[in-house]
N, C-alpha and C positions, 0 to 999 in steps of 0.2 A: 463534841466539836465533828458539827457536818460539813462537809465539802462536797462542791459538783464538780462530778470528773464525767470529759467525754470520751469516748472511743470511736476516735476516727481514722479516717484513708486518706491517701495522697489520690487528689481525684483524675483520672486515668491511667490508673497506675492497679495493682491488682490488691485488694483489700488484705486480701490474707499476709502479703508479704510487707504491705506498708501502716498495717493496724498499729495505734500508739492510742494508750492514755493519757490522754492530756487533765491536768487539777487546774481549779480555778484560784487566784491568790484568793478572794476572800472565803471567809469559811461562817458557820452560822452556831448560835447556842441549841437551837430546836431543827427537828426536820420541818416544821410548820411553815420555818425563815426560808430555807431552805428550797422547799416545794415555791414558795412562792415566789421567790426572785429565778429558780429556773424555768416555771413556768409563766412567767408573765410576757405577753406579747405584744407585739408592736400590733396598733389598731389596724394601719395603712397596710405594713405588708404580710398580715397575718402570721407573724413567724415570731420563732421565740426570741426573746432579746439578747439572752447569753449567748444562744447559740449563731448567729446573727453576728456578734459582736468576735466572735471565737473564729469563725469561716472568714469573714473583713479581716480582719486581724495578721490573719493567714494567708492574705492576698487573692483570696479563693482557689489556693491550693489544697484544701484537705478539708473533704465535707463528712459530717458525724453518723456513725452509725445507732450509738444509743448513748444515753446521757441521763448522767440520774444523782441524787444526793445520797450519801453516803459517810457513814458511822465507821471508823475503823473499829474503835475497842467492842461495840454491841455488833457490827455486821451489819446493823438498818441499812434497807437499801428502800430508795424510789429510783423510778425508773421510767426514762420516757422514749419513745421510737419515731423517728422521721414518717410522717405520712407523703406518700409520694403521687399526690394529685396528676402528674404526668406520668405515671410509670415507675419502676421502679430501674434505677440504672442498669445498663448490662451485665457490669462487674460484678453488680449485687444479687443477678437474680438466681435462684436457688440456695443464698447463703443467707444463713441464721446469727446474730451478734449479741440473741438476748440474754441466753442463759451466763450468768458468772463472769459477765467480763468485766464488769465493773470491779471486781474484787485482783485485778492486774496487777501489780506492781508498778509501782509508776518510776 
């Protein structure tokens, strides 16, 4: 079973102190199905649909740091990171959340 995990922090607060890993409800039989869902983009906004839904459902209080697909049994992972076309937010400068962050217990 593959699931989508999102490491996020509360906007305007310390990403170190407020980071949490969220699991999306839907699960997938294969990594390919999970990747397809995770990387599906809205053609108008140019954003990932799953992550737009996450941010929107959280009333824009949370922003994502890294997201991916994970199988807990095999520990297989696929990750994506946000691009910051307007520059990385000040509170994130100098921080790296990519290494082994999706393996955190939920």
